[in-house]
VEXFI-248242 format. One record per residue: x, y, z of N, C-alpha, C in turn. Coordinates in pm, whole numbers, padded with zeros to 5 digits, always signed. Each point is the difference from the previous one (the first is absolute). Layout:
% VEXFI-248242
XYZXYZXYZ
...
% end
This chain:
% VEXFI-248242
+00325-00054+01740-00092-00060+00048+00035-00170-00077
-00095-00075+00083-00026-00136-00073-00073-00050-00110
+00032-00066-00083-00079-00036-00150+00026-00169+00029
-00097-00056-00025-00020-00157-00016+00032+00011-00165
+00089-00074-00084-00047-00005-00105+00085-00179-00054
-00059-00089-00054+00027-00085-00056+00037-00123+00160
-00069+00034+00069+00113-00095+00170+00042+00068+00027
+00036+00120+00013+00126+00047-00007-00010+00191+00085
+00024-00004+00091-00047+00064+00116+00164+00156-00022
-00046+00073-00079+00060+00111-00059+00016+00119+00106
+00106+00049+00069-00017+00145+00053+00074+00117-00069
-00057+00084-00043+00062+00102-00086-00011+00147+00113
+00115+00048-00016+00029+00142+00088-00049+00125-00053
-00044+00080+00071-00048+00104-00085+00046+00109+00051
-00018+00124-00064+00043+00116+00089-00071+00137-00055
-00139+00025+00026-00093+00057-00046+00063+00163+00070
+00060+00028+00045+00067+00119+00095+00082+00058-00103
+00066-00084-00096+00078+00049-00126-00054+00118-00099
+00066+00013-00103-00043+00145-00106-00012-00071-00069
+00031-00151-00041-00012-00082-00122-00107-00080+00018
-00091+00024-00073-00116-00099-00088+00015-00173+00032
+00111-00018-00071+00024-00168+00019+00084-00055+00158
-00071+00092+00092+00074-00080+00127-00112-00052+00090
-00141-00027-00121-00149-00013+00082-00005-00117-00091
-00087-00088+00078-00074-00119-00060-00076+00084-00104
-00030-00032-00096-00154+00067-00057-00062-00140-00065
-00188+00058+00041-00091-00173+00018+00018-00054-00190
+00049+00069-00107+00009-00094-00082+00095-00083-00030
+00087+00028+00075+00098-00163+00017-00020-00068+00076
-00068+00008+00101-00078-00118+00037-00118-00081-00087
-00019+00082-00101-00150-00060-00077+00076-00091-00123
+00118+00079+00007+00103-00102-00092+00037-00117+00046
+00062+00006+00106+00044-00118+00059-00124-00068+00041
-00109+00023+00027-00081-00124-00002-00060-00035-00050
-00029+00093-00133-00044-00095-00147+00101-00082-00040
+00142+00003+00021+00064-00107-00035-00026-00154+00097
+00030+00086+00133-00077-00096+00046-00114-00142-00033
-00114+00079-00048-00104-00055-00075-00002-00080-00102
+00095+00077-00049+00044-00092-00213+00088-00064-00009
+00069-00048+00130+00130-00071-00009-00035-00178-00026
-00080-00002+00024+00004-00202-00038+00003-00003-00117
-00067+00085-00092-00013-00071-00157+00033+00145-00079
+00026-00033-00111+00039+00096-00098+00075+00077+00035
+00018+00132-00109+00142+00072-00061+00056+00067+00144
-00039-00001+00119+00019+00008+00128+00012-00086+00156
+00062-00123-00072+00034-00127+00058+00132-00002+00026
+00077-00044+00104+00103-00010-00030+00068-00085-00117
-00073-00094-00036+00095-00052-00121-00002+00075-00097
-00095+00104-00014+00033+00104-00108+00102+00104+00034
-00017+00067+00089+00096+00055+00057+00152-00002+00051
+00009-00108+00040+00168-00048+00086+00064+00067-00126
+00104+00056+00034+00122+00037-00068-00021+00147-00102
-00090+00036+00044-00065+00114-00146+00061+00107+00093
+00017+00114-00072+00112+00115+00018-00130+00123+00030
-00024+00041+00142-00082+00139+00008+00086+00062+00033
-00083+00147-00040+00057+00109+00092-00095+00067+00022
+00000+00082+00093-00114+00079+00110+00031+00105-00041
-00089+00119+00017+00021+00142+00003-00044+00033+00074
+00078+00150+00060-00100+00055+00149+00005-00105+00105
+00075-00068+00031-00026-00147+00065-00017+00056+00154
+00022+00091+00049-00029+00049+00134+00085-00089+00056
-00151-00054+00125+00057-00129+00084+00036-00092-00064
-00068-00020-00113+00057-00153-00059-00117-00112+00029
-00135+00070-00001-00080-00136+00016-00053-00032-00105
-00009+00042-00141-00030-00084-00134+00104-00086-00047
+00131+00054+00062+00104-00091-00086-00006-00128+00101
+00012+00000+00121-00009-00118+00084-00055-00092-00056
-00176+00074-00047-00097-00154-00058+00101-00031-00100
+00040+00077-00096+00036-00077-00115+00115-00125+00042
+00088+00035+00086+00140-00017+00019-00077-00169+00083
-00126+00004+00077-00041-00134+00094-00055-00091-00110
-00024+00040-00189-00021-00084-00090+00111-00028-00067
+00109+00025+00029+00153-00053-00059+00061+00132-00050
-00073+00110-00043+00047+00048-00071+00128+00091+00061
+00099+00050-00115+00150+00080+00054-00030+00138+00025
-00014+00053+00066-00114+00128-00001+00135+00136+00034
+00023+00109-00089+00061+00117+00023-00103+00101+00077
+00012+00017+00100-00118+00098+00114+00103+00176-00038
-00042+00084-00067+00065+00080-00079-00111+00156+00130
+00100+00102-00016-00077+00123+00116+00096+00126-00020
-00050+00078+00018+00120+00159+00026+00115-00019+00151
+00074+00058-00026+00090-00024+00085+00004-00010+00134
-00121+00075+00049-00097+00020+00121-00030-00099+00047
-00053-00120-00118-00062-00061+00090+00050-00123+00026
+00146-00021-00030+00068-00120-00008+00026-00051+00103
+00039+00077+00104+00019-00104+00174-00061-00056+00025
-00154+00071-00025-00110-00086+00074-00028-00080-00085
+00015-00013-00152-00083-00121-00088+00132-00116+00046
+00149+00043+00001+00075-00074+00023-00042-00086+00142
-00019+00053+00131-00035-00050+00094-00106-00104-00016
-00106+00068-00035-00133-00120-00055+00024-00141-00061
+00119+00040-00128+00035-00114-00088+00063-00109+00096
+00120+00094+00103+00106-00135+00055-00100-00046+00082
-00108+00050+00102-00040-00027+00100-00110-00109-00065
-00076+00005-00070-00062-00116-00081+00025-00080-00082
+00088+00044-00052+00110-00123-00077+00050-00115+00122
+00038+00052+00113+00071-00101+00082-00108-00048+00084
-00092+00053+00035-00088-00098+00032-00070-00135-00070
-00028+00031-00144-00094-00075-00063+00134-00106-00026
+00142-00017-00043+00106-00088+00008-00019-00080+00116
-00020+00078+00142+00039-00050+00119-00120-00069+00034
-00114-00001-00071-00111-00072+00018-00013-00106-00138
+00070+00001-00052-00017-00100-00152+00122-00012+00006
+00077-00109+00052+00157-00048+00020-00003-00101-00155
+00061+00042-00107+00014-00105-00077-00035+00043-00093
-00159+00090-00015-00081+00007-00103+00046+00127-00126
-00014-00057-00113-00002+00097-00091-00137+00038-00062
-00069+00043+00099-00126+00048-00080+00018+00172+00034
+00078+00035+00023+00008+00127+00012+00138+00048-00104
-00064+00094-00036+00089+00047-00086+00087+00108+00064
+00075+00132-00049+00067+00113+00072-00036+00122+00034
+00043+00103+00023-00055+00129+00021+00138+00062+00010
+00062+00118-00113+00088+00097+00049-00022+00083-00028
+00014+00164+00056-00061+00125+00022+00105+00036-00096
-00018+00097-00100+00070+00043-00069-00059+00204-00033
+00094+00088-00020-00080+00133-00023-00040-00005-00114
-00096+00082-00040-00053+00045-00127-00085+00112+00027
+00062+00141-00066-00092+00093-00044-00099-00014-00073
-00087+00003-00073-00033+00018-00140+00068+00105-00101
+00016-00078-00100+00037+00079-00114+00168+00020+00023
+00066-00074+00083+00116-00009+00031+00072-00100-00097
+00071+00019-00118+00077-00114-00034+00097-00101+00033
+00071+00108+00123+00098-00116+00061-00064-00085+00079
-00119+00064+00065-00025-00081+00107-00092-00095-00107
-00114-00014-00096-00044-00073-00079+00106-00132-00037
+00137+00064-00083+00102-00108-00048+00076-00117+00149
-00005+00099+00101+00071-00085+00093-00100-00135+00036
-00110+00024+00024-00103-00108+00005-00040-00088-00071
+00054-00013-00179-00022-00141-00039-00077-00005-00061
-00074+00105-00090-00122-00063-00077+00057-00079-00106
-00141-00045-00085-00110+00006+00026+00003-00093+00109
-00197+00025+00052-00032-00100+00123-00110-00051-00056
-00072-00135+00072-00117-00093-00033-00114+00044+00050
+00049+00107+00139-00135+00062+00009+00032+00119+00106
-00084+00114-00040+00045+00153+00030-00157+00043+00161
+00025-00039+00081-00080+00075+00084-00024+00091+00077
-00076+00077+00080-00014+00111+00068-00124-00007+00074
-00058+00082+00070-00080+00048+00088-00024+00074+00047
-00046+00110-00013-00064+00123+00047+00132+00105-00020
+00061-00056-00143+00062+00117-00022-00008+00141-00092
-00132+00041-00032+00000+00079-00074-00126+00091+00089
+00070+00106+00073-00141+00061+00052-00006+00172-00032
+00121+00030-00115+00003+00123-00098+00027+00002-00126
-00062+00117-00049-00014-00073-00150+00150+00040-00034
+00139+00081+00061+00105-00007-00017+00074-00119-00065
-00067-00074+00109+00128-00160-00015-00101-00064-00100
-00087+00033-00081-00051-00129-00104+00128-00014-00080
+00050+00104-00111+00108-00043-00072+00103-00021+00047
+00090+00018+00085+00125-00055+00053-00077-00179+00035
-00106-00005+00032-00021-00131+00031-00018-00097-00127
-00074+00070-00087-00011-00065-00091+00146-00042-00144
+00070+00144+00041+00121-00059-00058+00105-00106+00061
-00019-00003+00114+00099-00077+00103-00087-00162-00024
-00090+00021-00023-00064-00152-00054+00019-00001-00129
+00003+00015-00087+00065-00004-00170+00156-00038+00044
+00072+00053+00053+00126-00011+00005+00029-00169+00088
-00083-00043+00119+00008-00106+00052-00043-00119-00084
-00049+00040-00102-00105-00110-00063+00072-00098-00095
-00052-00124-00061+00023-00040-00121-00097-00028-00044
-00024-00111-00120-00068-00014-00114-00161-00082+00126
+00075-00047+00052-00091-00102+00102-00047+00010+00106
+00026+00135+00066+00022+00053+00145-00164+00034-00006
-00053-00031+00161-00148+00066+00026+00022+00040+00119
-00130+00113+00002+00056+00116+00128-00161-00026+00055
+00050-00014+00116-00135+00000+00107+00017+00132+00102
-00110+00026+00014-00013+00156+00077-00101-00003+00096
+00007+00050+00108-00144+00012+00078+00051+00165+00048
-00146+00022+00008-00030+00154+00013-00126+00040+00107
+00062+00073+00072-00148+00062+00095-00035+00138-00070
-00106+00022-00056-00052+00100-00036-00002+00133+00099
+00041+00103-00005+00002+00084+00112-00067+00174-00140
+00041-00008-00112-00020+00082-00048-00072-00052-00156
-00094+00068-00046-00074-00039-00107+00103+00031-00166
+00023+00130+00049+00087+00060-00123+00147-00094-00011
+00062+00001+00092+00137-00101+00024-00063-00186-00078
-00116-00051+00039-00037-00109-00049-00014+00022-00172
-00095+00099+00005-00021-00014-00139+00134+00000-00091
+00051+00114+00049+00167-00018-00114+00095-00088+00018
-00008-00112+00109+00069-00094+00030-00072-00113-00158
-00108+00005+00028-00061-00135-00063-00058+00059-00180
+00061+00125-00010-00016-00003-00140+00165-00021-00057
+00078+00053+00066+00113-00045-00017+00073-00196+00029
-00085-00050+00085+00026-00142-00009-00064-00032-00169
-00096+00063-00020-00080-00051-00088+00063-00005-00165
+00076+00148+00032+00073+00003-00120+00082-00111-00081
+00060-00054+00145+00141-00080-00053-00036-00117+00123
-00062-00047+00022-00029-00138+00045-00138-00085-00004
+00009-00127-00034-00142-00064+00003+00018+00027+00136
-00137+00014+00072-00029+00030+00152-00125-00109+00023
+00016-00040+00105-00130-00074+00088-00005+00059+00106
-00118-00003+00051-00015+00047+00156-00039-00129+00034
+00065-00046+00139-00054-00115+00087-00111+00016+00106
-00099-00063-00089-00203+00020+00106+00072-00041+00132
-00060+00021+00101-00025-00035+00150+00006-00142+00033
-00121-00028-00097+00006-00202+00039+00145-00074-00040
+00108+00080-00055+00147-00087+00022+00066+00092+00091
-00056+00098+00099+00116+00042+00074-00048-00115+00169
+00032+00062+00084+00005-00088+00139-00151+00120+00058
-00078-00141+00082-00135+00064+00043+00018+00137+00067
+00130+00030+00063+00002+00066+00113+00066+00118-00041
+00111-00032-00040+00105+00098-00078-00060+00076-00134
-00047+00056-00035-00058+00090-00062-00099+00062+00002
-00013+00124-00086-00090+00129+00034-00047+00033-00187
-00102+00128+00030-00056+00027-00137+00115+00070-00079
+00063+00082+00123+00084+00080-00073+00147-00086-00009
+00022-00065+00015+00131-00089-00024-00029-00077-00114
+00090+00006-00109+00011-00083-00139+00108-00031-00017
+00039-00122-00081+00113-00101-00036-00024+00016-00110
+00087+00066-00107+00037-00004-00148+00101-00113-00044
-00004-00070-00087+00085-00111-00051+00007+00084-00190
+00130+00024+00001+00000+00018-00149+00161-00033-00087
-00073-00044-00146+00126-00042-00042+00022+00158-00129
+00153+00001+00000-00005+00108-00111-00050-00030-00164
-00064+00051-00083-00039-00007-00102+00125+00028-00131
-00034-00066-00087+00167-00017-00116-00031+00161-00013
+00183+00049-00029+00019+00109-00101-00079-00043-00160
-00024+00149-00039-00032+00009-00106+00064-00093-00120
-00067-00085-00066+00088-00049-00091+00101-00110+00067
-00026-00028+00101+00083-00121+00055-00110-00132+00036
+00085-00117+00020-00113-00140-00036-00053+00018+00151
-00147-00042+00020-00081-00008+00085-00009-00064+00056
+00075-00172-00029+00020-00105+00117+00004+00039+00137
+00124+00062+00022+00061+00002+00116-00156+00055+00083
-00066+00160-00038-00067+00059+00115-00135-00102-00038
-00040-00075-00116-00127-00102+00047+00032-00116+00076
+00116-00009+00030+00036-00114+00090-00039+00057+00174
+00046+00092-00051+00014+00112+00180-00195-00018+00020
-00022+00061-00077-00171+00018-00021-00088-00110+00063
+00039-00135-00048-00066-00117+00012+00022-00062+00091
+00089+00070+00072+00073-00036+00132-00044+00098+00138
-00028+00095-00061-00100+00087+00086-00105-00015+00023
-00048-00044-00144-00158-00068+00021-00053-00111+00031
+00107-00065+00068-00039-00110+00072-00024+00083+00160
+00020+00078+00029-00072+00059+00117-00135+00060-00013
-00158-00066+00021-00102+00043-00003-00022+00145+00032
-00065+00044-00091-00020+00159+00006-00180+00002-00024
-00081+00105+00049-00095+00079-00021+00012+00098-00116
-00123-00069-00080-00006+00107-00110-00013+00158+00029
-00059+00034+00103+00007+00113+00062+00070+00105+00061
+00135-00099+00028+00126+00008+00032+00091+00001-00094
+00015-00025-00139+00070-00004-00062+00048+00111-00083
+00123+00063+00022-00006+00125-00051+00048+00017-00128
-00021-00096-00059+00024-00001-00177-00161+00056-00030
-00079-00061+00053-00178+00013-00028-00007+00145-00025
-00050+00026-00148-00044+00145-00019-00139+00018+00037
-00109-00049+00053-00150+00037-00009-00006+00045+00149
+00071-00017+00109+00013+00116+00164+00125+00033-00032
-00057+00132+00117+00118+00074+00007+00066-00056+00171
+00090-00103-00041+00056-00071+00132+00060+00100+00107
+00040+00120-00025+00077+00088+00095-00113+00091+00105
-00136+00004-00099-00122+00082+00043-00049-00125+00075
-00029-00076+00001-00106-00137+00054+00103-00021+00107
+00136-00046-00018+00052-00048+00136+00034+00156+00124
+00035+00071-00036-00048+00159+00091-00118-00036+00039
-00109+00036-00071-00162+00003+00089+00017-00139+00121
+00009-00106-00070+00008-00077+00074+00092-00024+00118
+00083+00071+00021+00139+00008+00106-00074+00099+00053
-00081+00111-00026-00059+00120+00103-00074-00055+00038
-00121-00110-00017-00069-00008+00050-00014-00128+00102
+00158-00052+00015+00061-00134+00102-00001+00105+00061
+00118+00107+00007+00007+00069+00089-00054+00047+00073
-00153+00037-00028-00123+00080+00074-00038-00138+00125
+00014-00120-00122-00077-00116+00078+00099-00038+00146
+00115+00010-00034+00080-00043+00110+00029+00131+00127
-00053+00090-00050+00012+00140+00095-00097-00018+00089
-00119-00046-00086-00165-00004+00117+00029-00151+00107
+00080-00071-00068+00016-00160+00061+00089+00028+00097
+00095+00082-00021+00116+00022+00103-00020+00070+00139
-00144+00123-00026-00072+00100+00109-00131-00120+00084
+00021-00092-00092-00151-00082+00098+00115-00114+00052
+00125-00074-00061+00031-00068+00104+00146-00007+00056
+00033+00130-00002+00125+00000+00078+00004-00009+00149
-00101+00093+00056-00032-00069+00155-00003-00126+00050
-00086-00083-00069-00057-00155+00043+00117-00110-00020
+00083+00017-00144+00032-00127-00052+00200+00054+00010
+00035-00135-00019+00167+00013-00007-00002-00022-00193
+00064+00109-00025+00098+00025-00126+00099-00135-00051
-00014-00087-00103+00114-00049-00020+00100+00103-00076
+00142-00058+00005+00113+00024-00049-00023+00086-00144
-00124-00054-00077+00030+00042-00159-00123+00103+00008
-00104-00029+00083-00112+00111+00004+00067+00104+00099
+00067+00012+00068+00071+00113+00057+00083+00081-00056
+00102-00077-00110+00083+00079-00105-00119+00065-00089
-00106-00075-00088-00104+00055-00085-00044+00128+00071
-00002+00026+00129-00112+00085+00075+00083+00095+00003
+00139+00015-00005+00095+00103+00016+00050+00081-00110
-00040-00106-00092+00004+00048-00136-00079+00103-00041
-00143-00028+00011-00111+00063+00028+00004+00124+00061
+00083+00019+00105-00005+00112+00101+00117+00081-00056
+00059-00051-00073+00124+00078-00070-00062+00073-00113
-00052-00088-00046-00096+00091-00139-00076+00104+00028
-00078-00007+00077-00103+00063+00077+00087+00168+00060
+00122-00070+00011+00069+00159+00095+00070+00085-00107
+00016-00077-00100+00123+00023-00065-00043+00153-00041
-00114+00057-00022+00001+00131-00051-00026+00096+00122
-00001-00068+00122-00034+00136+00162+00119+00061+00048
+00059+00077+00012+00096+00054+00037-00026+00082+00137
+00074-00065+00079-00038+00055+00139+00151+00142+00044
-00159+00080+00029+00138+00089+00061-00024+00084+00143
% end
């Protein structure tokens, strides 16, 4: 698939016929990359603030999100399980070469290297050289058993000033609720509002979270407070702040997503015969179809 980000046409190979989910480009990674593009002119996601920052991408898959950070000058370590690495390396080599060839002599592009990292594996974690300035991941949480290994890996990769950015598409209300509760116990969490996302590359079921570690009991709060102030620089909506106590964010989002899915389905039925879909619309309708077919068994 082709994706234009920050003036660069990137190409990502996929292998949807493989037995591993990491060989497909998932929509949250596209939302993340286009979010960076929209917010890169000033503020914390500008090249002047990010150049030279160390970033590690967890569950990198095809490598889309990591390239978004590298285009802003970051040095990115894209990680995944060993079965995914050949495809990930191919995408990194292809796109790195294209960027350098199209911009000879420019130092605006950072770097992307590929490493194996199975969550919780201490040898893998030591090998990538923590701590990192940023830890990123998109669509890495899709089952309850992944939550604890992911959390422990984030802790092991973090320093006192590490910022965590996660993109996530809601597929299970149960997993979503457990994930948010886990984040809130350990992080100061902000949800990025739709107004800060690309006008096209967004959807109610896809959310971005920017997080800073809470201070340990008895430890100095200066580092955590500094991170929280940085997190707060991204405009947020009051009803989307997962730290707000007056509304049940999980139920609110889940209800809204269900309504949106129904609206999209109705729109799809009336629109498909007469109109051509954009690439993004086709991806979203495909996601809706997959959700509707999830519990159907064909015999």
